[in-house]
ROLUMKOL-928496 format. One line per field, with one value per residue: residue number from 1; residue in one letter; x, y, z of N, C-alpha, C, O, CB in turn. Coordinates in steps of 0.02 Angstrom, whole numbers, m for minus. Glycine has a CB too. Layout:
N
i = (NUM / ...)
aa = (a / ...)
nc1 = (X / ...)
nc2 = (Y / ...)
nc3 = (Z / ...)
cac1 = (X / ...)
cac2 = (Y / ...)
cac3 = (Z / ...)
cc1 = (X / ...)
cc2 = (Y / ...)
cc3 = (Z / ...)
oc1 = (X / ...)
oc2 = (Y / ...)
oc3 = (Z / ...)
cbc1 = (X / ...)
cbc2 = (Y / ...)
cbc3 = (Z / ...)
This chain:
107
i = (1 / 2 / 3 / 4 / 5 / 6 / 7 / 8 / 9 / 10 / 11 / 12 / 13 / 14 / 15 / 16 / 17 / 18 / 19 / 20 / 21 / 22 / 23 / 24 / 25 / 26 / 27 / 28 / 29 / 30 / 31 / 32 / 33 / 34 / 35 / 36 / 37 / 38 / 39 / 40 / 41 / 42 / 43 / 44 / 45 / 46 / 47 / 48 / 49 / 50 / 51 / 52 / 53 / 54 / 55 / 56 / 57 / 58 / 59 / 60 / 61 / 62 / 63 / 64 / 65 / 66 / 67 / 68 / 69 / 70 / 71 / 72 / 73 / 74 / 75 / 76 / 77 / 78 / 79 / 80 / 81 / 82 / 83 / 84 / 85 / 86 / 87 / 88 / 89 / 90 / 91 / 92 / 93 / 94 / 95 / 96 / 97 / 98 / 99 / 100 / 101 / 102 / 103 / 104 / 105 / 106 / 107)
aa = (x / x / x / x / x / x / x / x / x / x / x / x / x / x / x / x / x / x / x / x / x / x / x / x / x / x / x / x / x / x / x / x / x / x / x / x / x / x / x / x / x / x / x / x / x / x / x / x / x / x / x / x / x / x / x / x / x / x / x / x / x / x / x / x / x / x / x / x / x / x / x / x / x / x / x / x / x / x / x / x / x / x / x / x / x / x / x / x / x / x / x / x / x / x / x / x / x / x / x / x / x / x / x / x / x / x / x)
nc1 = (m90 / m77 / m126 / m107 / m135 / m82 / 68 / 46 / 97 / 28 / m145 / m279 / m399 / m564 / m561 / m648 / m646 / m542 / m364 / m220 / m49 / 56 / m24 / m93 / m201 / m343 / m409 / m535 / m474 / m342 / m201 / m123 / m22 / m56 / m4 / 4 / m69 / m245 / m415 / m581 / m665 / m563 / m459 / m359 / m190 / m140 / m9 / 55 / 157 / 338 / 447 / 399 / 393 / 286 / 144 / 163 / 98 / 125 / 209 / 243 / 385 / 454 / 521 / 645 / 567 / 462 / 283 / 163 / 9 / m135 / m198 / m356 / m431 / m340 / m273 / m138 / 8 / 28 / 99 / 9 / m114 / m243 / m419 / m369 / m292 / m182 / m38 / 101 / 276 / 395 / 514 / 636 / 695 / 604 / 588 / 494 / 438 / 433 / 342 / 331 / 376 / 461 / 384 / 383 / 284 / 167 / 204)
nc2 = (711 / 574 / 548 / 476 / 339 / 260 / 250 / 281 / 202 / 97 / 31 / m45 / m150 / m233 / m379 / m398 / m515 / m646 / m604 / m604 / m606 / m464 / m407 / m274 / m151 / m59 / 64 / 166 / 315 / 283 / 188 / 34 / m102 / m279 / m344 / m478 / m640 / m648 / m700 / m689 / m576 / m570 / m469 / m358 / m308 / m165 / m114 / 59 / 131 / 124 / 22 / m69 / m212 / m216 / m241 / m187 / m88 / m126 / m53 / 70 / 169 / 194 / 326 / 355 / 425 / 471 / 507 / 390 / 281 / 190 / 77 / 24 / m49 / m110 / m176 / m137 / m38 / 130 / 264 / 360 / 473 / 495 / 452 / 360 / 312 / 411 / 337 / 329 / 344 / 302 / 200 / 160 / 159 / 93 / m20 / m4 / m119 / m194 / m293 / m277 / m173 / m68 / 27 / 175 / 193 / 323 / 446)
nc3 = (1524 / 1434 / 1264 / 1158 / 1063 / 963 / 866 / 733 / 635 / 591 / 559 / 634 / 565 / 547 / 462 / 307 / 230 / 173 / 194 / 117 / 184 / 158 / 57 / m31 / 47 / 46 / 155 / 179 / 139 / 156 / 100 / 135 / 189 / 219 / 372 / 400 / 379 / 365 / 421 / 368 / 473 / 566 / 671 / 582 / 557 / 477 / 379 / 378 / 346 / 298 / 193 / 50 / m47 / m192 / m301 / m470 / m599 / m756 / m900 / m874 / m821 / m651 / m556 / m427 / m284 / m341 / m347 / m294 / m331 / m280 / m385 / m393 / m484 / m568 / m467 / m424 / m402 / m469 / m566 / m606 / m558 / m591 / m543 / m453 / m285 / m171 / m112 / m78 / m102 / m242 / m198 / m261 / m424 / m558 / m702 / m852 / m891 / m771 / m653 / m516 / m390 / m270 / m143 / m37 / 94 / 127 / 248)
cac1 = (m124 / m56 / m177 / m77 / m154 / m48 / 110 / 31 / 134 / m22 / m208 / m311 / m471 / m594 / m556 / m709 / m634 / m475 / m324 / m157 / 5 / 82 / m73 / m111 / m271 / m375 / m449 / m557 / m420 / m280 / m184 / m73 / m2 / m66 / 60 / 7 / m126 / m302 / m470 / m642 / m688 / m507 / m428 / m299 / m145 / m116 / 48 / 51 / 228 / 383 / 454 / 369 / 385 / 216 / 131 / 163 / 65 / 179 / 207 / 273 / 438 / 456 / 594 / 647 / 533 / 395 / 225 / 123 / m58 / m168 / m258 / m397 / m456 / m289 / m238 / m66 / 22 / 55 / 118 / m56 / m160 / m318 / m461 / m328 / m286 / m115 / m12 / 169 / 323 / 431 / 581 / 679 / 676 / 582 / 585 / 429 / 417 / 441 / 279 / 337 / 423 / 465 / 358 / 393 / 214 / 160 / 215)
cac2 = (661 / 543 / 536 / 435 / 257 / 221 / 286 / 303 / 159 / 35 / 37 / m112 / m159 / m304 / m405 / m415 / m574 / m668 / m550 / m629 / m566 / m422 / m381 / m207 / m148 / 19 / 78 / 233 / 350 / 262 / 120 / m6 / m176 / m312 / m368 / m548 / m674 / m636 / m728 / m651 / m565 / m566 / m401 / m364 / m245 / m139 / m62 / 130 / 163 / 66 / 6 / m132 / m232 / m209 / m254 / m120 / m82 / m129 / 2 / 141 / 169 / 234 / 357 / 359 / 477 / 484 / 492 / 318 / 285 / 127 / 75 / m33 / m82 / m159 / m215 / m130 / 27 / 167 / 336 / 390 / 488 / 502 / 402 / 323 / 344 / 417 / 277 / 340 / 359 / 255 / 189 / 142 / 161 / 21 / m19 / m1 / m201 / m229 / m302 / m258 / m117 / m35 / 93 / 203 / 216 / 393 / 457)
cac3 = (1503 / 1365 / 1234 / 1098 / 1056 / 911 / 834 / 664 / 584 / 574 / 579 / 632 / 540 / 547 / 391 / 287 / 196 / 178 / 170 / 130 / 215 / 112 / 10 / m16 / 73 / 53 / 207 / 177 / 94 / 160 / 72 / 167 / 171 / 271 / 407 / 407 / 342 / 406 / 399 / 384 / 544 / 610 / 675 / 543 / 561 / 405 / 381 / 347 / 327 / 288 / 117 / 40 / m128 / m212 / m381 / m507 / m664 / m817 / m953 / m862 / m780 / m595 / m540 / m353 / m256 / m386 / m316 / m318 / m320 / m288 / m431 / m370 / m546 / m588 / m410 / m429 / m389 / m519 / m559 / m628 / m498 / m605 / m514 / m405 / m212 / m160 / m72 / m59 / m162 / m269 / m157 / m308 / m489 / m582 / m769 / m870 / m891 / m709 / m627 / m444 / m364 / m195 / m120 / 35 / 97 / 148 / 322)
cc1 = (m96 / m115 / m168 / m109 / m116 / 12 / 109 / 69 / 83 / m85 / m240 / m379 / m492 / m591 / m629 / m702 / m563 / m424 / m247 / m97 / 47 / 41 / m90 / m187 / m286 / m421 / m470 / m506 / m351 / m266 / m122 / m64 / m18 / m5 / 61 / m54 / m187 / m367 / m528 / m653 / m619 / m493 / m363 / m260 / m122 / m68 / 30 / 110 / 280 / 388 / 442 / 379 / 314 / 209 / 136 / 139 / 132 / 159 / 230 / 323 / 434 / 518 / 585 / 612 / 478 / 328 / 185 / 60 / m80 / m214 / m294 / m426 / m410 / m253 / m165 / m60 / 40 / 64 / 53 / m104 / m238 / m363 / m420 / m313 / m204 / m95 / 54 / 217 / 373 / 503 / 634 / 656 / 653 / 573 / 512 / 399 / 411 / 356 / 277 / 389 / 419 / 431 / 368 / 320 / 210 / 175 / 182)
cc2 = (635 / 524 / 500 / 359 / 224 / 283 / 309 / 246 / 105 / 62 / m31 / m96 / m231 / m318 / m427 / m475 / m586 / m611 / m587 / m584 / m535 / m399 / m317 / m197 / m77 / 10 / 150 / 262 / 333 / 196 / 98 / m69 / m220 / m346 / m443 / m580 / m673 / m679 / m684 / m635 / m559 / m484 / m393 / m290 / m231 / m96 / 5 / 159 / 102 / 65 / m70 / m139 / m251 / m224 / m190 / m137 / m80 / m85 / 61 / 123 / 210 / 263 / 358 / 430 / 507 / 456 / 432 / 325 / 206 / 124 / 9 / m78 / m145 / m199 / m199 / m55 / 62 / 238 / 381 / 410 / 487 / 443 / 344 / 353 / 342 / 366 / 299 / 366 / 299 / 260 / 193 / 157 / 101 / 34 / m25 / m75 / m233 / m234 / m289 / m201 / m101 / 21 / 104 / 223 / 286 / 389 / 526)
cc3 = (1435 / 1324 / 1162 / 1114 / 1011 / 884 / 755 / 607 / 563 / 590 / 583 / 615 / 552 / 477 / 367 / 234 / 206 / 147 / 178 / 154 / 151 / 49 / 22 / 8 / 78 / 105 / 206 / 120 / 103 / 120 / 113 / 140 / 227 / 306 / 408 / 369 / 383 / 378 / 410 / 454 / 589 / 621 / 635 / 553 / 487 / 407 / 342 / 327 / 327 / 207 / 109 / m37 / m147 / m288 / m401 / m571 / m712 / m865 / m939 / m808 / m706 / m588 / m458 / m330 / m296 / m341 / m343 / m290 / m333 / m335 / m420 / m424 / m567 / m534 / m411 / m417 / m466 / m514 / m579 / m575 / m523 / m575 / m471 / m331 / m195 / m109 / m44 / m115 / m177 / m223 / m200 / m376 / m510 / m653 / m793 / m883 / m826 / m686 / m543 / m442 / m296 / m188 / m47 / 50 / 138 / 216 / 339)
oc1 = (m94 / m155 / m213 / m106 / m112 / 2 / 151 / 65 / 99 / m89 / m229 / m412 / m454 / m614 / m663 / m749 / m527 / m434 / m220 / m100 / 68 / 67 / m101 / m230 / m251 / m463 / m433 / m500 / m306 / m310 / m76 / m87 / 3 / 39 / 115 / m86 / m182 / m370 / m527 / m650 / m625 / m516 / m313 / m286 / m95 / m76 / m1 / 112 / 268 / 351 / 464 / 375 / 285 / 256 / 119 / 152 / 180 / 100 / 238 / 315 / 407 / 568 / 531 / 629 / 454 / 324 / 175 / 47 / m58 / m265 / m272 / m443 / m427 / m213 / m127 / m108 / 61 / 42 / 54 / m135 / m285 / m342 / m444 / m322 / m169 / m136 / 64 / 200 / 388 / 538 / 681 / 596 / 677 / 553 / 471 / 338 / 388 / 314 / 224 / 432 / 370 / 445 / 364 / 297 / 254 / 163 / 183)
oc2 = (672 / 484 / 496 / 329 / 163 / 343 / 342 / 252 / 68 / 110 / m73 / m49 / m279 / m279 / m467 / m484 / m549 / m581 / m597 / m524 / m569 / m376 / m298 / m236 / m38 / m35 / 194 / 236 / 358 / 155 / 137 / m92 / m204 / m373 / m472 / m544 / m698 / m692 / m645 / m680 / m542 / m443 / m422 / m234 / m271 / m41 / 7 / 209 / 46 / 93 / m116 / m94 / m298 / m220 / m142 / m190 / m42 / m75 / 105 / 80 / 265 / 235 / 361 / 483 / 562 / 402 / 424 / 361 / 169 / 160 / m47 / m136 / m204 / m243 / m246 / m15 / 29 / 271 / 441 / 366 / 481 / 386 / 288 / 413 / 292 / 352 / 287 / 400 / 256 / 310 / 229 / 169 / 51 / 90 / m50 / m85 / m290 / m191 / m292 / m188 / m121 / 69 / 60 / 271 / 299 / 337 / 547)
oc3 = (1386 / 1349 / 1120 / 1168 / 1014 / 882 / 724 / 546 / 516 / 628 / 539 / 635 / 563 / 435 / 398 / 196 / 238 / 95 / 232 / 143 / 104 / m1 / 80 / m12 / 110 / 107 / 229 / 64 / 70 / 108 / 125 / 88 / 283 / 273 / 417 / 330 / 439 / 318 / 458 / 495 / 648 / 581 / 656 / 556 / 448 / 435 / 289 / 292 / 349 / 167 / 143 / m78 / m118 / m329 / m367 / m599 / m706 / m875 / m982 / m764 / m710 / m609 / m430 / m356 / m284 / m311 / m403 / m242 / m377 / m334 / m433 / m412 / m579 / m546 / m398 / m419 / m513 / m467 / m562 / m546 / m484 / m585 / m461 / m320 / m201 / m64 / 16 / m163 / m136 / m215 / m182 / m384 / m484 / m671 / m755 / m884 / m820 / m700 / m512 / m484 / m264 / m224 / m4 / 19 / 179 / 247 / 397)
cbc1 = (m191 / m11 / m207 / 18 / m225 / m110 / 159 / 63 / 205 / m11 / m243 / m307 / m477 / m670 / m504 / m743 / m654 / m469 / m337 / m140 / 54 / 138 / m130 / m98 / m280 / m416 / m416 / m552 / m421 / m265 / m168 / m86 / 74 / m111 / 65 / 9 / m110 / m316 / m477 / m698 / m739 / m441 / m413 / m319 / m77 / m165 / 115 / 23 / 255 / 352 / 531 / 291 / 431 / 189 / 60 / 233 / 12 / 188 / 146 / 215 / 490 / 441 / 611 / 728 / 576 / 401 / 188 / 155 / m93 / m197 / m237 / m451 / m456 / m240 / m247 / m33 / 84 / 20 / 184 / m91 / m139 / m330 / m503 / m265 / m334 / m97 / m4 / 194 / 367 / 436 / 586 / 693 / 725 / 510 / 628 / 424 / 472 / 497 / 257 / 360 / 412 / 532 / 286 / 449 / 168 / 91 / 296)
cbc2 = (680 / 479 / 595 / 437 / 242 / 190 / 256 / 388 / 125 / m37 / 82 / m154 / m141 / m313 / m469 / m353 / m572 / m737 / m474 / m659 / m616 / m452 / m417 / m168 / m185 / 53 / 61 / 272 / 422 / 256 / 122 / m13 / m186 / m353 / m341 / m567 / m747 / m556 / m790 / m688 / m633 / m607 / m384 / m384 / m256 / m107 / m93 / 177 / 226 / m8 / 28 / m137 / m299 / m136 / m289 / m85 / m9 / m198 / 15 / 204 / 193 / 200 / 445 / 353 / 523 / 438 / 549 / 243 / 342 / 107 / 82 / m7 / m26 / m126 / m293 / m156 / 29 / 156 / 352 / 344 / 565 / 505 / 370 / 314 / 294 / 485 / 210 / 279 / 427 / 269 / 121 / 76 / 181 / m12 / m72 / 45 / m247 / m182 / m376 / m321 / m56 / m17 / 99 / 270 / 158 / 424 / 458)
cbc3 = (1502 / 1374 / 1233 / 1098 / 1033 / 845 / 847 / 655 / 615 / 617 / 536 / 698 / 460 / 579 / 388 / 261 / 125 / 141 / 219 / 73 / 268 / 93 / 10 / m78 / 142 / m16 / 267 / 254 / 102 / 229 / m11 / 232 / 154 / 253 / 482 / 482 / 324 / 406 / 427 / 362 / 571 / 575 / 748 / 462 / 613 / 364 / 349 / 389 / 387 / 323 / 86 / 66 / m148 / m194 / m406 / m514 / m670 / m852 / m976 / m837 / m822 / m540 / m579 / m327 / m240 / m469 / m317 / m290 / m367 / m234 / m507 / m331 / m605 / m625 / m417 / m501 / m333 / m569 / m608 / m671 / m464 / m685 / m573 / m440 / m149 / m141 / m117 / m33 / m145 / m350 / m120 / m302 / m528 / m545 / m795 / m930 / m927 / m652 / m647 / m396 / m399 / m173 / m134 / 41 / 134 / 134 / 342)
């Protein structure tokens, strides 16, 4: 019997409000990226893997492979784990002044 319902690359949620395409979304302990633009009540597909350009907290550099976390207060990704949710790994280095960076979502 085949019990697989999803390959684990995405999760579907009911949007609790407008979600722009490419926006980071926290679902419980998961952090993903909205695959499209959704309105309140839509079934939204949230990517849980892949490499994405995301908002980065300025002030600290990233090194490739560094653990990254979602900071819901700053609405950006950071290398600081305290009070933040693990999301993935820095896909490439980013300078401290950069406001975006590439994340490889956890797999």
